[in-house]
C-alpha positions in Angstrom: 40.0 -82.5 58.7 41.8 -85.4 60.4 39.8 -87.9 58.2 41.2 -86.2 55.1 44.7 -86.3 56.3 44.3 -90.0 57.3 42.8 -90.8 54.0 45.6 -89.0 52.2 48.2 -90.8 54.2 46.6 -94.2 53.5 46.4 -93.4 49.8 50.0 -92.5 49.6 51.0 -95.7 51.5 48.9 -97.8 49.1 50.2 -96.2 46.0 53.8 -96.7 47.2 53.0 -100.3 48.1 51.3 -101.0 44.8 54.2 -99.5 42.9 56.6 -102.0 44.7 54.2 -104.9 44.2 53.5 -104.1 40.6 57.2 -104.6 39.6 57.5 -107.4 37.1 59.4 -110.4 38.2 62.7 -111.1 36.6 61.9 -114.6 35.5 59.1 -115.8 33.3 58.9 -119.1 35.3 56.9 -117.5 38.1 53.8 -117.4 36.0 53.9 -121.1 35.3 54.7 -122.2 38.8 52.6 -120.5 41.5 54.6 -122.2 44.3 57.9 -120.8 43.2 59.5 -118.7 46.0 60.3 -115.1 45.0 62.2 -112.7 47.2 62.1 -108.9 46.6 63.9 -106.1 48.4 61.6 -103.1 49.1 62.5 -99.6 50.0 61.0 -98.4 53.3 58.9 -95.3 53.0 60.6 -92.3 54.6 64.1 -93.5 54.5 66.7 -93.6 51.8 68.7 -96.4 53.3 66.2 -98.7 55.1 65.1 -101.8 53.1 63.0 -104.8 53.8 63.3 -108.2 52.1 60.1 -110.0 51.5 59.8 -113.6 50.3 56.5 -115.0 49.0 55.3 -117.5 46.4 54.3 -116.3 43.0 50.6 -116.9 43.9 51.0 -114.8 47.1 52.6 -111.9 45.2 49.7 -112.0 42.8 47.2 -111.9 45.7 49.1 -109.0 47.3 48.9 -107.0 44.0 45.2 -107.8 43.8 44.6 -106.6 47.3 46.6 -103.4 46.8 44.6 -102.6 43.6 41.3 -103.3 45.5 42.3 -101.0 48.4 43.3 -98.2 46.0 40.0 -98.5 44.1 38.1 -98.5 47.4 39.8 -95.3 48.6 39.2 -93.6 45.2 35.5 -94.6 45.3 35.2 -93.3 48.9 36.8 -90.0 47.9 34.5 -89.6 44.8 31.4 -90.4 46.9 32.4 -87.7 49.5 32.7 -85.1 46.8 36.3 -84.2 47.5 
């Protein structure tokens, strides 16, 4: 029972994180220059007012998106394997 709740909470957090990370950048230059610094403001989960500003290079943002997708796929695969 606790495992299901923990898995559900992780899935919700990953979906929220991937939604934030999947937002397209405002400039087309970030795809051509992986070292360009990009800053984004992210809404904190559970609060209407709290925000966090994160700055990474375009390459790091791409890696974060890839990791979020990989984690979501892993959770979905585990859920399907457990028969839930």
